[in-house]
Structures are given as C-alpha cells and as structure tokens.
C-alpha positions as CSV (number, residue, x, y, z in Angstrom):
1,M,6.8,-19.8,-20.3
2,P,5.7,-16.0,-20.0
3,I,6.4,-14.3,-16.9
4,E,3.0,-12.2,-15.9
5,S,4.0,-9.6,-13.0
6,R,1.8,-6.6,-11.3
7,S,2.4,-3.8,-9.0
8,I,0.9,-2.3,-6.1
9,V,1.8,1.2,-5.7
10,F,1.6,2.8,-2.1
11,S,1.8,6.7,-1.1
12,P,3.6,7.7,2.1
13,Q,0.5,7.8,4.2
14,E,-0.2,4.2,2.6
15,I,3.5,3.4,4.0
16,V,3.4,4.6,7.0
17,T,0.1,3.3,7.8
18,A,1.4,-0.1,6.4
19,V,4.9,-0.3,9.0
20,A,2.8,1.2,11.9
21,D,0.3,-1.8,11.8
22,F,3.2,-4.3,11.4
23,H,5.2,-3.4,13.9
24,D,2.2,-2.9,16.6
25,K,1.7,-6.7,15.4
26,R,4.3,-7.9,15.5
27,K,5.2,-5.8,19.5
28,L,8.7,-4.5,17.6
29,P,9.6,-0.9,19.2
30,I,8.6,2.2,16.9
31,P,9.3,5.9,18.1
32,K,5.2,7.0,19.2
33,G,5.0,10.4,17.8
34,K,4.1,11.8,14.3
35,V,5.9,11.4,11.3
36,V,7.1,14.8,9.6
37,G,8.9,13.7,7.0
38,L,9.9,9.9,5.3
39,A,12.8,9.8,2.4
40,F,13.9,6.5,0.6
41,S,17.3,5.3,-0.2
42,A,18.9,4.7,-3.9
43,P,18.0,1.0,-5.1
44,P,18.7,-1.7,-5.1
45,D,18.7,-2.4,-1.4
46,I,15.7,0.6,-0.5
47,E,16.1,1.5,2.9
48,G,13.1,3.7,4.5
49,T,14.0,6.9,6.9
50,F,11.1,8.0,8.9
51,H,11.6,11.2,10.9
52,I,9.5,11.0,13.9
53,L,8.1,14.0,15.6
54,A,7.0,13.3,19.6
55,D,4.4,15.2,21.1
56,G,6.7,18.2,23.2
57,A,10.1,17.3,21.4
58,D,12.0,20.1,19.8
59,A,13.1,17.3,17.0
60,P,12.4,14.6,15.6
61,A,13.8,11.2,15.5
62,T,15.1,9.2,12.7
63,F,13.5,5.5,12.2
64,V,14.9,3.4,9.8
65,L,14.0,0.0,7.8
66,N,15.8,-1.8,5.7
67,S,14.0,-3.0,2.0
68,A,13.2,-6.5,3.7
69,T,11.7,-5.1,6.2
70,L,9.5,-1.9,4.3
71,A,8.4,-5.2,1.5
72,A,7.1,-7.5,4.8
73,A,5.2,-5.0,5.8
74,L,3.5,-3.7,2.3
75,V,2.7,-7.6,2.2
76,F,1.1,-7.6,5.4
77,Y,-0.6,-4.2,4.4
78,C,-2.3,-5.7,1.3
79,I,-3.3,-9.3,3.5
80,N,-5.1,-7.2,5.7
81,R,-6.8,-5.1,3.6
82,G,-7.7,-8.4,0.9
83,I,-5.6,-7.3,-1.8
84,P,-4.7,-10.9,-3.3
85,L,-0.6,-11.8,-3.2
86,P,0.3,-15.2,-4.5
87,V,2.3,-17.0,-2.0
88,L,4.9,-18.4,-4.1
89,A,5.3,-15.3,-6.5
90,T,8.1,-13.2,-6.2
91,K,8.1,-9.7,-4.7
92,Q,10.3,-7.1,-5.0
93,L,10.3,-3.4,-3.7
94,R,11.1,-0.5,-6.3
95,R,10.7,3.1,-5.8
96,K,8.7,5.2,-7.7
97,G,8.7,8.5,-6.9
98,D,8.0,9.4,-3.5
99,N,6.1,5.8,-3.7
100,L,6.9,2.3,-3.2
101,E,6.3,0.1,-5.5
102,L,5.8,-3.9,-4.4
103,V,6.3,-5.6,-8.2
104,V,4.8,-9.3,-8.3
105,S,6.0,-11.4,-11.0
106,N,6.1,-15.1,-12.1
107,I,3.0,-15.6,-10.9
108,R,1.6,-19.6,-12.0
109,H,-2.0,-20.1,-12.6
110,G,-3.4,-23.8,-12.3
C-alpha cells in the first residue's frame, strides 16, 4: 500500500505562539517575558531551548522543551487554526533550518 505524507513547516514565531498557547491552555508553568532566543537540538530527539527575558531582568531565563511536548504544541496549534490532521496518522518532528517541520504520514483514506 502506498504511503502518503505531508509536512507542515513552522516558523520560529509560530513555534513560540504554539508553545505559549499550549502551556496556557494546559495551565503549565512557563517563564513570563519576551523570547530573545530559540534553538533546537539535533535529531532524533529534538529539544527546543527558549531564552526568555523577563521585564527588568538582566539575563534571560532558559526554558527547555522535549520533542514530545514540542510536537504536541504544534498539533494543538494546527487544531486551533483549522489545519486538518488525521488522528490515526503518524506524526514526526523534524528540523528544517531555523524552523520545525511536522511530518504527517501513513494517512489512510476511506
């Protein structure tokens, strides 16, 4: 059976928005302030490191998210914006330069 896949690429600003929305909705703690830096580790287990500068702070705080949480935040972002994602499809997180890519595969029709 052929495998269908598609990818959705997220810019750094979309990733920051996705993580903020995800943490807010789930009432998870996240440092308050402005994101002044964002970096991703090498695959396969991509971690996101956010550098957040609070108002009046001299140095940014570091906030690290694992691959599963990043992927969940991006899925949540898609759902909230009406971007269709099949529930039973396999979802994989990849780096694409400074962006993250959510690859959806094994999409079954019918």
